[in-house]
N, C-alpha and C positions, 0 to 999 in steps of 0.2 A: 635111278632113272629120272626122278624129279629134278635133281641137281643138274643132270645132263641136259634135260629139256630147257631149264632156265639159262644154262650157259649157251646153248644153241640159239635160244631166243635173243639173248644179249648180242651174240655175234651177228645174227641177222639184222638186229636194230642198228648196230654200228655200220654194217654194210649199206643199209638203206640210207642212213644219215650221211655217211661220208663217202660211200663208194662212188657216187655219181659226181663228186667234185672233180672239176677239170680246170686246166689252165687255158684261158682264152687269150689269144694274142691278135694283133692286127695293126693296121695303119689307117689314120684318119686324114683325109685330104679335103681340099675345098672344091666344090662343084664347079666354080667359075673358072679357076685357073689350074686346078690339079695340084697345087702346092700343098705340102704337108702342113698340118695345124698343130703346133705345140701348145700344151696347156689345156687341151680339151678335157673336161671332167667326164670320167667314166664311172657311173654309179650303178650298183645293183639295186633295181627298183624295190622299194619296201624295206630297205636296210640303209645303214649309214656307211656301208662298205664301199670304198671308192678308190680310184687311182686317177692319174692324169697322163696325157701323152707327153713324150719327151720332145726334144728339139726336132726330131725327124718325124713326129706325128705318130710314133709307135707306142703301144700300151701292152700291158700284161696284167691279167687279173684272174684270181681263182673264183670259179662260180659253179653252180649246179645246173643240171638239166632242168628246163622249164622256167628258169629264172630269166629276167629281162634286164638287158643293159640299156641304160639311158645315157646318151652322149649329149652334152650341153657345152656351149661355148658362147661368150658374149659376141653378139653380132651375127649369130647363126641360129637357124631353127633347130630346136632339139630333135633328137632322133632316137627311136627305140628299136632294139633288135632282141628277139626272143631266142634263147639258146635251146637247140635241139640235141638229140642224142649224137648227131654227127658233127655238131659245131665245134670247131677248134680254132678257126681263124676267122676274124671279122675285119674285112677291109671295106670301109664305107666312105661315102662322100657326104659332106654337110653343105647345105644350101644357105647362102648369106641371107640374113633377115634381121633388119635393124630393130624390129619389134622385140622388145626385151621382156614381154609379159611372162614368158616361160622361163626366164632366167632365175636360177636358184640364188637366193640371198641369205646372208647370215643374220639371225635375229637374236642370238644368245650364244653362250659358250659353245654348245653343239646343236642349237636349235636352228633349223633351216626351213625355208618355205619358198615356193615360187612367187615371183613378184605379183602375179595376178591374184594370188590369194590374200594379199595384204590390203587393208583398208587405209593405209597411211603411206606417205612418201618415204622412201629409203634411198639415200645416195650411195652408189657403188663406185669404187675407184679401183683401177687395176694398178698393180705395183709398178709396171713399166711406165705408166703415165706420171707417177709421183717423182721419178728420178731423172726426168729428161734434162732439167737444168741444174743438175748436181746440187741438190739441197743438202745442207749439213745435218738436218734433223727432221724429225717427223712433222712437227708443226710447220716448219718452213715448206715442206713438201705439200701440205694441205692448203696453202694459201691460194685463194681464188678458185678453188675446185669444188666447193660445197655450197649449194644453194641454201640461203638462209643463215649462213655462218659468217660471222665477223672474226676473221683470224688475224690478230694483230701481233706484230713483233714489238714488244714494249721497250726494248733496248737494242742498240746496234752492237753491244758487247758480244764477243765471239760466243759466249754462252748465255746471252741475254734471255730473259723470260718471254713467254708467249701467252696470249689469252685467246681462247676460243669461246665465243658466245653463239649458241644455237637458239635463234628466235628471241634475242634480247636478254636483258638482265632478269634473273629469276630469284635473286636473293639480295638483301641489303647488307647484312652482316656476314653472310657466307659467300661461298664461291659460286660463280655462274659457269664455271668450266664443266664440260661433260665428264661422264664416267668413261674411263679407258679400260678395255678388256683386250688382252693379247693372247691368242690361243687358249682361251678359257681362264687365263690368269687375270684377276682384277688388279690393275696397276695403281700405285700411289703416284700421283702427279703433283704433290704438294710443293709449295715454295717455302723453304725453311732458311731463314737468315743466319748464316754462320760466318759471314765476313763483313757484315755491316752493323755490328753490334753498337757502334758509336753513332748510329743514325737515329735520331729521335723521331718516333713516328707519331707523337702526340696521342690523340684519341682516335686516330684514323684506322681503317682496315688496310692500310698500305701493305703491299706484299712485294718486296723487291728481292732481286736475286734470281738464281736459276730455278726453274721448275724441271722436274725430272723427266719430262718428255725428251729432253736433250740427250738422254742415254740411248734412245732407240735409233738403230741404224736403218734408214729407209731402204737400203739395198736388200735387207732381209725380208721385206714385206711382199707378200703375194697379192693381197687385196685388202681393202678397207671398206667397211659398211658404216654409214653414219645414220643413226636413228635420231631424227631432229626433235621430235616432240615427246612429251610424257605419255601420250596415248600409244605411240609407236614402241616405247620402251617400258611399258607397264610391267613386263616380266621381271624387271629389276627393282620394282617397288620403290622403296624409300631412298634409292640412290639415283633415280632416273629423271628427276624433274628437269635437269639441265641437258638431257639427251645422253646418248651413248655412242662412243666410237669403238667399233669392233674391228680388231686387227687380226688378220690371218697371215702367218709367216710362211715362207717357202718350205716345201717338204720333199721327200724323196719320191722318185718314180721308178717303176720297174724298167730294167734295161741296162745297157752299158753305162759305166760311170761317166758322167758329163761334168766338165770343168768350166768354170767361168772366172776370168781374171779381168779386173778393171782398175785403172788408175787415172787420176785427174790432177791437174794443177790449177789453182784458182788465185786470181789477183783481186784483192779487196781495196777499194778506193773510196775516199769521201765523195759523195754524190754532189753535194752543193756546199760551197763555202759561203759564210755570211759576209754581207757588205758591212765593212767597218768604217768608223770615222778615221779617215787618213788625213784630216786637215792639219796644217802646219802651225796651228795656234789653238789656244784654249783661254777661257776666261780666267782672269786673276782671282785666286781663291786661297784661303788658308788651308783648305783640304784638297789635295790633288786627287783624292778618291771620288769626291762628290762635287766637283767644281760646277757642273751645270745647275745644281739645285742647292748648293751650300749658301746659307745666309751670311751676310757681312754687315759690318756697321754702316749705317746710313751715311752717304756722302754724295757730293755732286756727281759722282760717276756711277751711282747705283740707281736701280729702278725698283719700286715696290710692286710686287706682284702677289696678290692674295695674302698680304700680311708679312711677306718676306722680302728683305732688301737683297738684291742680286747685283753683282758687279758686272758692268758692261765693258770694262777695259779687257784687252786680250794681251797675251804674251806668246812669243814664238816658242814652238816646241817640236820635237821629232816624235813621230808615232811609229808603232810596229804592229804587224799582223801576227798575233800569237798562234793563229791557226797553222802556220807553217812549222811551228815548233811542236805542236801537239799531235798533229795528224801525220800518218805515214801510209805507205802502201803495204798491206799485209799479204803474205803469201800463204796459201793453204794447199794441202795435198790430201787426197782420199784414196786409199788403196783397199781393194776388196778381192777376196778369193773364196770361191765356193765350189763344192762338189755335191753331186746328187746321183743316186742310182739305186740298184737293188734288184731283187727278183720278186716272184709272186708271193713270197713269204715275208721277206724283210726288205724294207726300203729305208734309205738314209739320206740325210742332208746335213752338211757341215759347212761352216763359213768362218772366215777370219776377216776382220776389218780394222783399219787404223786410219784415223782422221787427225790431221793437224791443221788448225785454222788460226792464223794470226789476225789480230784486230787492227782497226785503223787508228786506234790510240796506241802510241808507242809502248812497247814492252807488255802487251796484252796478248793472250792466246788461249785456245781451248784445244785439248787433246782427248781423244776417245779411242780406246782399244777394246775390241770385243771378240769373243769366240762363242759360236753357237753350234749346237748339235741337236738334231732331231731324228729319232729312230722310231720306226713303226714295224711291229712284228705281228703276223697273223698266225696264231697257234693252230687254228683250224678254221673251218668255214663260219664258226659261230663266235669265236673269241679272238680279239686283237688288243694289242697294247701299244701306246705311244708314249715316248719319253722325250721331253725337251729340256735343254739346259742352255741358258744364255748368261755368260759372264761379261760384265762391262766394267772397265776402269776409266773414269774420266778425271781430268785434272785441268786446272785453269790458273793462269796468272792474270790478276785483275788489277784495276785501279778503281778508286771510288767512283761510283756511277750515279751521279745525281744526288739530290736531297741533302748535300753537304756543301759547305763553302770551300772545301778543299778538293773537289773533284776537278779533273782536267778540263772538262767542258765549262764548269762554273768559273774556272780561273780566267777564261776569256770573257766572261759575262760580268764579273764583279770587280775586275781590275782595270783601272784606266790604262789604256795602251800607250803610255808614254815612257815605258821602261824597257830597256834592253835586258830581257830576262836571261840572256846567255852570259852576262858579265860575271866574272869570278874574282875572288881575292887572290892574294899571292899563294895561298895554300890550295887553290883549286876549288874552294867552296863557292857555291852560288851566292849571289847577293840578294838582299831583300827587294821587294817591290813596294806597292802601296803599304803605308803603315798598317800593321796588324794583318796583312794579307800574306798568302803563301805563294812563293815563286812556283809557277806551273812545272818548271823543269825539276824542282825538288820532288814533286809527286811522281813524275815519270821515272826519274833516275833512282830515287832512294826508297820509295814506298814499296814494301813487299807484301802482297796480298795473294794468298794461295788457297785454293780449294781442291779437295780430292774426294772422290766418291768410288767406293767399291760396291758393285751391285750384282746380285744373282736373281734371275727370273727363271723359275723352273716349274715344270708341270709333269704330271703322270696321268694318263687317260686310259681307261679301260672301256672297250666297246664289246657288248655282248648281244648276240642275236639268237635268242633261244628258239624262235620259230619265225616264219615268214611274216613280214610287215610289222615286226616288233623289234625294237632295239633299246638297249639301256646303255647310257654313257655316264661313267663315273670319273670325276676330275678332282685331282688334288693339285692346287697351285700355290706357289709361294713367291713373294716379292720381298727381298731382303737387301737392305743397303746400309752402309756406314758412310756418313758424310762428315768431313772434317774441314774446318777453316782456320787459317792462321793469318794474323795481321801484324806487321811490324812497321811503325812510323818512327824514324829516328829523331833525335833532338835536332832542332834547326840551328844553323850557324848564324842566324840573324833573328831579330825580334819579330815575334808574331803574337797574335791574340792568344792568351792562355786557354781560351775555349777551344782552340784548334790544336791543343796538345803540344805546346811549345817545348815541353820537357820530354816528349816522346810518348809512344803508346804501343802496347802489345795486347793481343787478345788471342784466345784459342777457344773454339767451340766444336762440339761433336754432336751429331744427331744420328741415332741408330733406330732404324725402322724395320719391323717385321710385320708383314701382312700375309695372312694365309686364308685361302678359300677352298671350300670343299663343295662341289656341285654334283647332284645326281639328276639327270634328265632322262625321262622315259618317253618313248614315242610309239604309238600304235596307229597304223593305217588300216581302216576297215572299209573295204569296197562293198557297201551295202547291196547295191544292185548296179545295173549299167548306167543309171542316172545319178545316184547318190553315193558319196563317199564321206567318211568322217575321219579326221586326224585328231588324235588325243595326245597332248603333251602334259606331263606332270613331273614334279621334281621338288628338290629342296636345295637350299644354299646355306652354308655356314661360313661366316667371315670373322676373323679375329684381327685386331690391330694393336700393335704395341710400339711405342716410341720412347726413347730416353734422350733427353737433351741436357747438356751441361756446358757452361761457359764461364770464362774468367777473363777479366780485363784489368789492366794496370797501366800506370804512367810513371813519370820520373825515373827514366831508364838508367841502368848501369851501363858503363861503356863496354863496347866490344861484344855485347851479347844481343842476339836477335831472336831468341826463343822466349817463351812465356816466362822464364825465370829472370828476365831482364828488369822487371818492374821493382820499384821500391815502395810504391804507393798503390793500394787497391782502389779501383774506381768504386764509388758508393753503390751498394747493391750487388757487388760482386764478391765472391763467385755466386753463381745461380745454377739451379738445375730444375728440371721438370720431367714428369713422366705421364704419359697418356695411355690408357687402355680402354678398349671397348670391344664388345662382341655384337655381331649382327647375325640373325638367322631368319629364315622364312621358307615357305613352301608355296607352290603354285599349281594351278590346273588350268589348262587351255583346251578348248574344243573348237575345231574348225569344220564346218559343214560345207561340202561342195556339191553343187547341182550342175550336171552336164558340163563340168569344167569351165563354167562361165559365171556362176553365181556362188559367192563364198560369204559365209557368216561366221565370225569368230567371237567367242565369249571366253573371257579369262579372268582369273582372280589370283591375287597373291596376298598372303598374310605375312607381315614383317614385324620384327621386333629388334630393338637396339638398346644396349645398356647405357647409352648416352642419356637416356631419359629414365624416369622413375618407373617402377614396375606397373603402376596404374595407367601410365600413358604410353609405354614403349611399344605396345602391340597395335598395329594399324592395318586396315584392309585396303588393298588397292585393286579395284576392278577395271576391266577393259572390255570394250565391244567394238566391232568393226564390221563393215560391209564392203564388198567389192563386186562389181557387176561389169562383165565384158559384153558391152552392147554389140560390138562388131561381130560376135559369133552368132547373132540372130540371122535367120534366113533372109529377112527383108533388107539386110545390109549387103547381101552378096552382089547386087547389081551395081553398087558404087564402090566395090572393094578396091578398084584400082585408084580411086581418088581418095576415099576415106578408108585407109587400110585397117586401122584398129581404133577402137573407142572403148575406154574403160572409165567408169565413175566409181569413186570410193569415198568412204567416210569412216571416221573412227571417233571414239570417245574413251578417255581413260583418266585415271587418277594416279599420281605418283608423288614421291616425297623427296625431301632434301635433309641431310644430316650435318651439313657443313657450317651452319650458322654459329654453333657453340661448340666448345670443347667438352670432352667427356665429363668433367667435374664442374661445369659451369652452373649446374642446378643447385650446387651446395654453396653455403656461406663459407668462404675461405678466410683463414686468419693468418696474420703475421705475428711473429714473436719478437719480443724485445725485453729490455730491462729498465726498471725504474727504481732508483734507490736500492739497487742490489736485488730486487725481486723480479721474477719473470712476469711479463705482461703479454696480453693478447689483444690485438686490434683487428678490425675487419679490413681485409685486404682490398684496397681501392675503394673503401667505403661502399662496397657492393653487397647487397643482400641477396642470398640465394632464393631460388623459387623451384620447389619440387613439383609444381604443376605444369612445367614446360612440356611441350610435345613437338613432334617434327613439323616443319613447314610442309605444306601440301599444295599441290597444283592439280587443278581439274582442267583438262584440255579437250576440246573437240576440234576436229579437222575434217574438211571436205575438199575434194579435188578431183582431177581427171587427168587421163593420159590419152593422147591422140596421135595417130600416125596418118600422114597424108602422102599421096603420090607414091604409092607402093613403099611406104615407110622411109622415104628419103627425107621427109620433113616430120620431125617429132616435137610435140609440144606437151608440156606437163605443167599443171598449176595446182597450188594448194592454198587454202585459206584456213587460218587457225585462230582460236581464241583460248587463252589460258588465264584462268582466274586463280591467283596464288593467295592462299589464306594462311592464317596463323604465322605470319612473318614474325620472327624474333627481333625485338627492338629494345633499346635502352629506355628506361622510364625513370624520371626524377622522383625522388621520395622526399617527404618532409624530414628534416633532421631529427624530429622527435621520434621517428621510427627506428632510430639507431643506425641508419645508413642513409646515404644520399641518392643511391640509384639501385636499380635492379633490372632484370630482363623479363619481358612478358611476351606471350603470343598475341599481339594486338595489331599487327600490320596486315594490310591487304594491298594487292597490286594486280594489275591486269596487263597482259601482253596480247596484242592481236595484230595480224598482218597477213601478207600473202607472199607467195614465192612462185616465180615463173622460170621454167627451163625450156630453152628452145635450141634444137640442133637441126641443121640442114646440110645434107650431103649434096652439095652442088654438082660435084663430078664424082662418079664412082665407076671407074673402069679398071681393067686388069693392071695397067701400068701407071694409072693416073688417078689420084684421089684428092679431093678438096672438100673439107667440111668447115662450117662455121657454127659457133655455139654462143649462147648468152644465158647467164644466170642472173636473175634480178629478184631482190627481196626487199620488203619494207615492213618494219615493225614499229608499232606505236605502244609505248609504255606509259602507264598512268598509275600513280599511287592512289588507291581508293579507300584506304583505312589507316588512320594515325591517331595516337592519343592526343595530339594537339595539331594546330594548323600547320606548323612547320618546326623543324629543329635542325641544328647544324650537325651534320654527320661526321665531317672530316675536319680535323684541326691539323694542318700539315705545314711543313717548313716553307712551302711556296706561298702560303697565305691564300690558297685557293678556297673560296667560300662555298664548299660543297654542302648542299642542303637537300633535305627530303621535305616535300610539301604536298599537302592534299591536292588531288586532281591535277598534279603536274608530273612530268617524267622524273624518274628517280635520278638523284645526283645533280640536279640543276645548280648553276652558279647563281647565288643570291647576294647582291651587294650594292654598293653605291654606284650612281650612274650620272651621266651628263644632263645638265639642264638644257632643254630644247624649246624652240619656238613651235607654234602650232603646225607649221609646215615640215617639222622634223629636223630642221637645221639647228646647229648649236646656238644656244642663247649665250652670247658673250658678255663679259663684264664691260663697263663703260670704257675700260682701257683696251678692250679687244681680246680678252682671254676666255677660253672655255672654263666652265665651273661646275661644281657639284650641285645636283638638284636638291632642293629643300622644300619643306611643306609640312602638312599635318601628319605626324607619325601615326596617329590612330586610324586615319582613313587612307593614308598613302597618297593623298591628293597633293600635287604641287601647289605652292602659293607664291604670289608676286606682291611686291611692295608698290608704292605709288609710282616709282620709276620703272616698273616692269621687271625688276630684278628678283631672284629667288629669295624667299624669306621663310623663317621657321626652322625646323629641325632637319638635319640631313636625312634623306630618304633612302630606302633600299627597295629593290625589286628583283625579279628574275632578269639576269643579264646574260645568260647563256644556257645552252642545253648540249651536253656531251653525247647525247644519243643521236645517231645518224637518222636522216630522213629515209635513206635507202642505201643498199649495198648492191654493187654490180660487178660482174666479171664477164668478160667476153674474149673471144680469140678465134684462132683458126689452126687447122692441121692440114698440111699439104705434103703429098708424097708423089714423087715421080721416079719410077723405076727404083733405083737404089738410094735416091735422095729423100730426105725428110726435113720438113720445116714446121715448127710449132711456135705460136705466139700467144701470149696470155696477158691481158690487161685486167686489173681489178682496182676497186676504189670504194670510198664511202663519200656520201654527199650530205650536206646539211648538219655537220657536226661542229661544235664549238670546243676550243681548247683554251684553258687559262695559261697564258704564256708569261710566266714570271721572268724568264730570261730576257725577253724583249724589253720589258720595263726597266730591268736592272741595268742593261747596257746603256740606256739613255741616262740613267742617274749617275753612273760612274764616269761617263764621257766617251765611251767607245761606240755608241750607237749612231745610226744614220740621222736621227732627228737632231742630234747634237751638231752634226755638220751643217744642217740647214740653219740652226740657231746661230752658229758662229758666222755663217755667211750672210746672215740677214734675211734668209728666205722665210724664216719664222721669227716672230718677235722675241726679244730676250725675255726669258721667263716662261716661254710656252711649255717647256718640259715640266717645270714646277707646277704649272696650272693643271696639268693632267696627271701628274705623277701618282697622286693618292686616290684617284678615281678608279675603282675596281673594274668598271666597264672598259677602261682603256686596255686592260690586260686580257680581255676576252677576244680572241681572234678566230677567224675562219680556219677550221682544221680539215676541211674537205680536201680530198685528193683523188687523182686517178693516176695509177702507176703502170708503167710497162714492167710487169712483174717478172715475166719469163720470156726469153727467146732461145730457141734451140734449133741448131742446124746439124744434121747428121748425114753420114754416108756409110752405107753398109756394103762391104765388099762381097758378102756372102761366103759360100764355101770356097776357100782358096785352094785346098788340096785335101789329101786323105787325113791330114792331121787337124787342120783348122776348119771348123764348121762355119765360123763367122768372125769377121773383124769389122768393128764399127768405130768410126771416129766422130766425135761430137764436139762442136763449139757452142757454148751457151753463155747467157748472161742473165743476171737477176737484179731487180730494182734499178734498172738502167735510167729511167726518166720518171719524174713526178711532176704532174701538172697540178699546182696548188698555189695558194696565196699566203702560205704560212710565213710568219714573221721571224721564225728561227729555223733550225736545221731541218726537222722532219716532223710532219703532223701526225705520223703513225705512232711514234713512240709515246710512252706514258711513264712519267716519273712516279706515278702511283703503283707501278708494277702490274701485278696480276689482280689488282683490286677490282671488285665488281662494279664500283660506282665512281671512283676518283679518276679524273682525266685532266692532267695538268703537265706542264713542262718546266722542269727546274734542273738543268744541268745534265740531262741524260744523253748518252752516246747516240749519235744518229746512225741510221741503218746504212751500211755501205752499198755501193754498186759493186757487183762481183762479175768477173769474167773468167770462164773456165774452158779448158781444153781437156777432153777425156778420150781414152782409148779402152775399148772393151773387146776381149777375145773369148770365144767359146770353142772348146775343143773336147 
């Protein structure tokens, strides 16, 4: 009897638990025009169980009696509907409301909150807004769309690297790029050099080549949330100092299977060609390479300029514009197919994508093929599972991209343009150009530089709801890729400098990375009473990282072999290999208290540890606190609600960290082995002494701001002010030789970032068939170094000669070098012969000195001659829709930024620059170029720009028949116009690559203008 009673009780419990579960279906439409709303989020309140409407606005979800469905959609007021015993169909209308305070935003892998609960600014982007102008990659799609973010394309190569800085530079030796998380998987966005091994980086933190955000297909993205500051992203602790980019990809929805097919064709063109010296004469010189500045024996036909005799006679010559031989029109295609559907139990999404993008440098391209699957199954009302798998293969054909004398761009900068580079001998071999230089066509036609990456991004997520208002999310994520680079440079059929591998060169490098993360997030919502509620988040995260890098280089090639086996001579230091391993783990607790849905207080803390640092220093605590107050919900605001629709004030404070400044084994003293008289020897690698006391860099940030809606929320304004004090910066320190090493690393640097951000959006016209809105994003950041072991030190020793320095009380990465002597009114102080000259004076005080004739005397002086940090960043644009037509325009730019332009100076020295034309024509005195050639201030130029970043025009035919739900045709363009005063191709690019501090130009591929035509079909 007892057993029978227990069985009956169990059956009754099961019936109570599951018997009331029912499938709720319905259609969501707009109140204003009655049109269906696709993509509306349908959430069971108090759980993480959700779905979204399909293209027809329909949804299906399994729910229980007395549960409440919450319908939310960007631009519309959220709506709640409680399920009764008789509810099976919910057809409801949503009212447009630009006030987004009730919008649900992503804060972590599965952590979500309404915007009005947050004490900090979060930028939210919809997937459809990212792909309007056919971007090839994720970073391209983000340009100009994030307030406070400087998104820079560092190279115009088809797979060129990008940098994203949120609120300025946050590290000196490390990266300033944010943390990327996609569907709960922590992504590795590192830049690993596998095809530029022969590029000497000196002691710089130059990072050139692809970074792995190029693998992400923007067409797969549903939404992006950007957490700008450390206070916003404190939940990520030691990884959040640079901000966080949270990416949510598309997922299945209940209903009939829906298909999307799109294809586009793109034309890439050089946006601006350089003005070259096309004069039909040149000065007589023994060196055709450096004739404007080459010294000659003194004679009646020479003039002495600053100690060098320069020839004034000229000779007739023919000139060529090498740009016509280097650049081409690249064609690209992007094809995408996806399907999504399911029922109340199982939902699915799958996609295939294939991108081919040719560069504007001949014989360069980037290809990306990807397949993505995402499945979600609900076992019952309490347990569901989601599985995601994304496979990407990317490959590229490259040419040397800056920082070397044999890159195609540098070939037009370092070679006098008096050679017909297309000339060949009887065997069809190209002929040489300047002595010791390389014919640019040799690079384009015979260099073979290839890179291939296989990548898998996968996740498994379990969601468990044991009782109402409580849910647990468990995530297993993996990011695994294999990267391989091969370089083949053949022997030249003419004489070149042996430093440029006259006897040929081959290299092969592999980089294997595995990054795993395991997250548990717990959430409990407690409605204490009708006024107070409390939301608790708790969880942990474990992350492991492993990489293996191996490389081999050789020269003196065997004939007819193009693989790594071709070399006869190993390059010194080759082969080489390295391995990095580290673990990171932490746990957090966050409490949010809400009062009358208008006042929110959040307190949070995270304890983190990483094996990059020793056991005594690896564990750090990262707290957070924030406040949000919706003033417009007060009764005294009701009378002015039509004018002032919404007012919210917010503030936050938080501590976060950075782990990128050093590699996992940098705290140890590393040794190199060798032999001496047949015996093994050990020497300190790089003469660098280890330091076991190192700890993570830390940032303490506070932020205050507000969000305002006016004129019934047609005008929306948001502003933020922030201040970030960055302590324990890891910096190199010189040691006395008596200590057994010459340098080490210590936590001795300090830096401050402060600034403000303003976002403005105005819906000028909002009618059923006509819509026009304008928007502006403006941000200004001021960086200052507040702690150094010395007054200043040179941070970057690069091939461009850019004098990148760190100096107390100055912005990080300033240019510090020689400068022009000037009069009191700021005009150039000329020599008696009328030439500019270098300033001289007292090197101890930095004060200029003059002799009796008023000319500079003493030692050559140095000072700050440029600042690569912008005064402000701005983007603005408009969206216009009339019936089935749509037009979007986006401008963005940076102002007040300096660039060290090594290319401009070099063109003058070899004879192809525009100043040479003026000197030949007598518009400038003979020797003018020589007088300014070695003054470093001459190479610092204005790098400010404003670009027409995107233009997109589309027409949607709508539902054509029973088969086609929509057909949209889009014509778009990217990087069409740049308003700037830059002296070379493009002020946005950076030969320092993804470096946090280096900003200079030395032979980097310019960013092309792109024109696209796309067709998208949904059925």
